[in-house]
C-alpha positions in Angstrom: -98.7 8.8 -103.2 -99.6 6.4 -101.0 -100.0 3.8 -104.1 -95.8 3.9 -104.8 -95.6 3.6 -100.5 -97.7 0.4 -101.2 -95.9 -1.2 -104.1 -92.7 -0.7 -101.8 -94.3 -2.1 -98.4 -95.7 -5.0 -101.1 -92.1 -5.7 -102.2 -90.2 -5.5 -99.1 -93.0 -8.0 -98.0 -91.9 -9.9 -100.1 -87.9 -9.7 -99.7 -88.7 -10.5 -96.7 -90.5 -14.1 -97.6 -87.7 -14.8 -99.3 -84.9 -14.3 -96.7 -87.6 -16.5 -94.2 -88.1 -19.3 -97.0 -83.8 -19.4 -97.0 -83.3 -19.1 -93.4 -85.5 -22.3 -93.0 -83.4 -24.8 -93.9 -84.7 -26.0 -97.1 -81.6 -24.9 -99.4 -78.5 -24.5 -97.2 -75.8 -21.5 -97.9 -73.5 -22.6 -100.5 -71.3 -21.5 -96.5 -72.7 -24.8 -94.9 -72.0 -27.0 -97.8 -69.5 -29.1 -96.7 -66.3 -28.9 -99.2 -64.7 -31.3 -101.1 -61.2 -30.6 -98.5 -63.6 -31.3 -95.6 -64.7 -34.5 -97.3 -61.2 -35.9 -97.6 -60.9 -35.4 -94.2 -63.4 -37.5 -92.9 -62.4 -40.4 -94.8 -60.2 -43.5 -92.5 -56.7 -42.9 -92.6 -54.4 -45.8 -93.5 -53.3 -49.1 -91.4 -50.2 -48.9 -89.7 -47.5 -50.4 -90.2 -47.3 -54.0 -88.1 -43.5 -53.7 -86.3 -43.5 -56.9 -83.8 -42.1 -55.7 -80.0 -39.7 -58.8 -78.9 -40.2 -59.3 -75.7 -37.6 -60.9 -73.6 -38.2 -64.1 -71.0 -37.6 -63.3 -67.7 -36.6 -66.0 -65.2 -39.6 -67.7 -63.1 -42.5 -65.8 -65.3 -44.1 -68.7 -67.4 -46.1 -65.8 -68.8 -49.7 -67.5 -68.4 -50.8 -64.9 -66.3 -51.9 -63.7 -70.1 -52.7 -66.4 -71.9 -56.7 -68.2 -71.4 -56.8 -71.4 -69.6 -58.0 -73.8 -72.8 -61.0 -75.3 -71.5 -59.8 -78.6 -73.3 -57.1 -79.4 -70.3 -60.0 -79.4 -67.9 -61.4 -82.2 -69.9 -60.5 -85.6 -69.6 -62.2 -87.6 -72.0 -64.3 -90.4 -71.3 -63.3 -92.9 -68.8 -61.7 -95.8 -70.4 -64.5 -99.1 -70.2 -61.5 -101.8 -70.6 -58.2 -102.1 -70.4 -55.7 -100.5 -73.2 -53.9 -104.0 -73.3 -57.4 -105.8 -73.8 -57.3 -108.3 -76.8 -53.8 -106.8 -78.4 -51.2 -109.0 -80.3 -48.2 -108.2 -80.4 -47.1 -105.5 -83.1 -44.5 -106.1 -86.0 -42.8 -103.6 -88.5 -42.5 -105.6 -91.9 -41.4 -109.1 -90.6 -39.5 -108.1 -87.4 -41.3 -109.1 -84.0 -40.9 -107.5 -80.8 -41.4 -110.7 -79.3 -39.5 -113.8 -81.8 -36.8 -113.2 -84.1 -37.4 -113.8 -88.1 -35.1 -116.3 -90.2 -36.0 -114.6 -93.8 -35.3 -116.8 -97.3 -31.7 -115.2 -97.6 -30.3 -117.0 -94.8 -30.8 -113.8 -92.1 -32.3 -113.8 -89.1 -34.1 -110.8 -88.1 -34.1 -109.9 -84.3 -36.5 -109.1 -82.1 -36.9 -105.7 -81.5 -37.6 -106.0 -77.4 -34.4 -108.6 -77.1 -31.4 -107.4 -74.5 -28.9 -106.5 -76.8 -26.4 -109.5 -76.3 -29.6 -111.6 -77.5 -29.3 -109.9 -81.1 -25.5 -109.7 -81.1 -25.5 -113.5 -81.7 -28.0 -113.1 -84.1 -26.2 -110.4 -86.4 -22.4 -112.5 -85.2 -24.2 -115.5 -86.8 -25.6 -113.6 -89.9 -22.4 -112.7 -91.2 -21.2 -116.6 -91.0 -25.1 -118.2 -91.4 -23.9 -119.5 -95.4 -20.7 -120.4 -95.0 -20.1 -123.9 -96.3 -19.4 -126.5 -93.2 -15.6 -127.0 -92.1 -14.9 -130.1 -89.3 -12.3 -127.7 -87.2 -13.5 -124.6 -89.0 -14.1 -121.5 -86.5 -11.7 -123.2 -83.6 -7.7 -122.5 -85.2 -9.1 -118.9 -85.9 -11.7 -116.6 -86.0 -12.6 -115.1 -89.1 -12.7 -118.4 -90.9 -13.2 -120.1 -94.0 -15.7 -122.4 -93.0 -17.4 -123.8 -89.9 -18.2 -127.0 -88.0 -20.8 -127.3 -85.3 -19.4 -125.9 -82.6 -17.5 -123.3 -84.2 -20.0 -121.5 -85.3 -22.1 -122.0 -81.8 -18.7 -120.2 -80.4 -18.4 -117.6 -83.2 -21.8 -116.1 -82.3 -21.5 -116.8 -78.1 -18.1 -114.7 -78.3 -19.2 -111.7 -80.8 -21.9 -111.0 -77.6 -19.3 -111.4 -74.9 -19.7 -114.7 -73.4 -17.3 -116.5 -74.6 -13.5 -116.0 -74.1 -12.3 -118.6 -77.0 -13.7 -121.3 -79.2 -15.6 -124.3 -77.0 -16.0 -127.9 -78.6 -19.7 -129.4 -78.4 -18.8 -132.2 -75.1 -16.8 -128.7 -73.2 -20.4 -127.2 -73.9 -22.5 -129.4 -71.7 -21.4 -128.1 -68.6 -21.1 -124.1 -69.9 -23.8 -121.8 -68.4 -26.3 -122.5 -66.5 -28.5 -126.0 -66.4 -31.9 -126.0 -68.5 -33.7 -123.9 -71.7 -33.2 -119.7 -71.2 -35.5 -117.2 -72.0 -33.5 -116.6 -74.7 -30.6 -118.7 -75.8 -30.4 -121.9 -75.6 -27.9 -123.8 -76.2 -28.5 -127.8 -76.9 -25.4 -130.2 -77.0 -24.2 -133.5 -77.0 -20.7 -134.9 -77.3 -21.5 -135.2 -81.4 -23.4 -132.2 -82.3 -24.2 -128.6 -80.7 -27.0 -126.6 -81.9 -28.6 -123.3 -80.4 -31.9 -121.6 -80.8 -32.1 -118.0 -80.2 -34.8 -116.1 -79.5 -37.3 -118.6 -81.3 -35.1 -119.7 -84.9 -32.6 -122.3 -84.8 -28.7 -121.6 -85.5 -27.4 -125.0 -86.8 -25.2 -126.7 -89.7 -27.8 -128.9 -90.6 -29.7 -127.1 -91.7 -27.9 -125.9 -94.7 -28.7 -128.6 -96.9 -32.7 -127.8 -96.6 -32.3 -123.7 -95.8 -29.0 -123.1 -98.1 -28.0 -121.5 -94.2 -27.2 -122.0 -90.4 -30.9 -120.8 -89.8 -34.0 -121.5 -89.9 -37.7 -121.5 -88.2 -39.0 -124.6 -87.8 -37.4 -126.5 -84.7 -35.7 -129.9 -84.9 -36.1 -133.0 -81.9 -33.6 -132.2 -79.2 -33.7 -135.9 -77.3 -30.6 -137.0 -76.2 -29.4 -133.3 -75.7 -28.5 -131.0 -73.1 -30.1 -127.8 -72.5 -28.0 -125.0 -71.6 -28.1 -121.0 -70.7 -26.3 -118.2 -70.6 -26.5 -116.7 -67.9 -29.8 -113.8 -67.7 -30.5 -114.7 -71.2 
């Protein structure tokens, strides 16, 4: 009887040890193991769909308070060591100068970009008749003629810019306008002939024998001619 009680006590002791070992955490109980459902719940939720909010501007509110200052706006950079225009040359676009007109091989002239509007109109009008034939008295009876003489050519170009009311012969042009050379336009005239320089290029019927056009880049002698110019030009 005593031996049976000792065996039962020993078995009971072994059972207690097993329970204690299980409770020590070496093997967690099934109830403590994370389930599949719990694992899914721990995943990050999907990103929400962005819906931009339209903000109506408020009068007088520049919104600058919400914008961080740009550090570049406070940096002026290195100080210039010389004037920006030092050593600069007049800018050219294609064959067009900003200070001087250019007579092209095709018989027309390009006005300078910085020329007054009247100067551009003189050159554009001169282009219309630049390759017209020479005709004595041409351009005096009517503006649109089949040929022009020297004074008819000059008168046509000046009238197109609103500087003449009607054609003038070379003699009367000797007292027209202001005396001397102009900044942009100079008429050289005497009783037998007249031509003019416009923004550095020549407008002369005698050029047609050389260039086929009244326009030319080479200046001619002005000896014996009176120089006149439109007021302000």
